[in-house]
N, C-alpha and C positions, 0 to 999 in steps of 0.2 A: 294632368295638374286639371283636377275639379273638389267644386264642393260637394259634401255627404248631403243627401234626399233629393234633390232633383228639382226645375223647375222652372218659368219663363217668364223674363223679364225682358221688353224689348224699347230702347228708346235710341232716337234718331241723334244723328252726325256725330258729335263726342262724346255719347253716354255708350255705355257697356250692353251686349246683349247677352241674356243666361236661355240654356234652351233645355228642355226636358228629354235627357235619355239616357234608358234601362235603370232611372231612379237615381240618376246623378245629373249634376248641375255642368254645363260645361261653360267656357265661353266663347261664342264664335262669333265670325264678321259674316252680318247677313246684309247683299247689296239693298240698296234704298228704290224703290218704285219711284220713278219720274211720275209726277204728276201734273194734271190738266192744270195749269195758271186759272185761277177764279178773281172776278174783280171785287174788292173788297173797301169797303166805304169806310171805313173804320181800320188807323193801322194796328198789326197786332203786336203786342209785347216780345221782345225776345223771348224761350223759354230756359236761353242757355243757365243754367245754376252759374251763381255771382257770388257764392260765398265760399265755394273753395280755391277761388283765386285768392279773395280777401283775405283769410286764411293766412296762407302759403306767405303773400307777403307782411304780413304781421310776424308769422312765423320768425322772417328774414331780417326784421327788424326786431324781435326781444329775442331773441338766442345770439351770446354773443361769446359760444363754445364755452369749454370746458372750465369747471370751477366758477365759471357764473350764474346766479341764482334770478329767475327775473323778481324785479320789485312786485308789488303790490300793484299798481297803475300799470305794469304790462299784465300780470296774469288774468285783472281785470277785463284788458284791450281784447285777449283770447279767451277767456270764456265768454264774453260774449258777442263773439262770435260764432262758436262753435255751438251755446245756448240755443242760435238760431236755425244750426245746421241739420239740415233734414236729411233721411234716405235719398231721397230726389238728386240730393249736391254729391252725391258719388256714386250716382247711378244705379242705385237698388231701388227695391218696391216691398210694399208690404204682403204685394201679390204674387211674390215670388214663391212659388210650391215649397222650397227650403226653411220658409219660416213659418207653412203651414203643417209642416209635417210633426205629427202626432203618433203616440203607440210606442210598443215593446220595440226599445233597445236591445241590440247584440249584442254583445262584447263592448269594449271601452269605444266613446264616440270619439271621431277625429276632431280635430280643431284647425282648420284654414287658415291662413293669412294670404293677405296681397297688401306688396308696398305703393302707396300712391307717390311717393317722393322722399330720398331721402340725401343727405348729404352731412359732412364735419358737422354741423352745429348742431341738425334735428332729423328727425326723420317724421312722416303721415305715413300711417299703417290701419288696415282695416282686419279686426280680428271676427270669423266664424264660427262660432259655438252650435253644432246641434243639440237639442236637446238632453241632458244630462251631461253635457262633456262640462272638463273641465282643466282647468288652467292653474298647475299645482301653486301653493306656496310658496313666490318668489321674490325676490327685489332688485333695486333699481337704482345700483352705487354710483350714488353723485350726479343723482338726473333729476329733473322735472319732469312728471311725465300728465298731460291733460286729458281724460278717460271720456269719450261721449260715447252714452249707449243711445242707437240710433235705430233699435227693435230689438224685442222682445224680451222678456223676463228675467232676471239675473238675482242671483247669493252674490254680496260683496264679501269679503273678511279680510281685513287688514289690521296687522301691529306697524308699530314705531319703538327702535330698541329706546332701553329705561338710561342707559350709557350709551349712547356711542363711543364706536372703535374709533380713536385716535392713531392714524400710519406707527408711529412711534409707540404704540402700545398695543400691541396683536391680539386678538383673542383666538384662541388654538380652534377651529374649523368644529373637532369633536365637541368642546365644552359648550354645554345649551346655556343659552343667556334668555336672561328676563325682558319680556317685551310688553309694551302697551296696549291692550288693543284701543283699534281707532274705530272701527266700524264692523257688525257685523248685520245687515241689514240686506232686504232686499230689494231691486230699483226695479222701477219700469216707465219703458219709455212710453213717453218723449221724458227724457229729468234735466233736470241740472247737471253741466258739467263739473266733474269730479279731479280735484287738482292735488295730487301728493309729491312732495318737496324731497332733498336728497335724506334730510333727519326727523321730516315730520310728516303728518298729514293720508299715514298709514304707508311709508315705502313699501314693507311687504305685504302683497296681496295676495289674494286668492279667488280666481272669477269659478263662479258654477254654474252652468245655466239651468233655469227650469223649463223654459220656452225657450226654441232657436234664435240666436241671438247678433247683432252685428255690431260691434264696439269699435270706433274709430279711437286710435289711439294715436299723440302728439309727443315725441320721445323729446326731449332737449339735454344734453348730446344724446344719440342712440347710442345702444349697446355698442363695444368695441374690447373683444380680448387686448387688443394689438395697445389703448389707452387703459388696462385695466379695472375695464368696464361689462366683465363678464357676466350674466347672474347665476344664480345662488339659488337652490332652493332647500326648503324647511320643512319641519313638520312640527307642530304645536302639540303641544301639552299643557293640561289643566295645571293650573299653578297651584297646586295641594302641597305640595314640596320642595323645600331647595335643593338642589344637586347635590349630590358627596353625602347625605344622610344630614344635613343640617335641618334645624328645625322648621315647623309647617308654619308655613304665614296661610291669613284670607286672601280670598281671588279679587276681594276687594278692598280697595282703600283709597279711601276720600273721593267715593265715587266713581275712581276709576279701575278697568278688570283690566289683570296681567294672565298671560303665559308663559310659559320654557318652550322655547325657536333652538330646534338642534338643527345641524345643517344635514341635508343629506346627497346621497348623489342622486344625481339627473334622473325624474322619475321615468317610468314607462310613459305613461299617460301625459308627459310633456310632449311630447315626438310632435311635432304640425307640418302639412300639407303648403307647400306655398303656392300660387296660382299669378297668375297674370296681372293687373289691374287693368282695363280697359275701360275705366269710365270716363269724368270728364278730365280732361289731361289739363297738365298745368303745363301753359307756355313759357318757358323761364324765360328767353330773349325777350318776350315785350317788357317784364317788369325791366 
């Protein structure tokens, strides 16, 4: 289990340690040296990150399970916490060699992810994207997702269906569907949290790393094949013509841009490596 590119960051007690070994990054357990006790004239404030536990408590209050979309007040509550979060809150550092890696990339850069916490109602995950890595265009069925770019520079492209499909009126996967472009921009950390909803906010999106990136995602509820929340992938084509030989249309209508999305098989570059999370821990029993 490793993150491509390698580096070193060390934090004591409840934070993770990552070590540079042969151009890879591995999580390792490093013993803490016992230091001599020194007299202090002033009390020292705790360095233990507080925002992650705060985020966890808020998620337990906000996410009520499948079929429930958080109201605006709850969305604001989670965004206010995530907007304040820094890499150190999940045991990361901009000094990690992984985030300094530059140069020619050979082959398809592989995305790595780690799960901080997961239950039936929500999950907290971090995605590590090397330079030029891509998380292909994919959807989030019935989900509300908060994304916080912790480190790096990333291009995000997202869509929403023009006509959301209802369960009683399904559309064949092979049939392209019209979607409205919601975002097609570059984001640089630190930046505001982005939020997508089951039928709005750019539910279908793609991430492309311009520099090595780390993204903290809060998903409510998380993906689940058993509950019909499996991930589907798409390719987008310019909206120059309707399918089946219908008349051409403009890509821009009343200021909006559109595109056709066609469902595809799971792309090769969608495969990810999973690593164990060894950052600040969530003591669930304390809440």
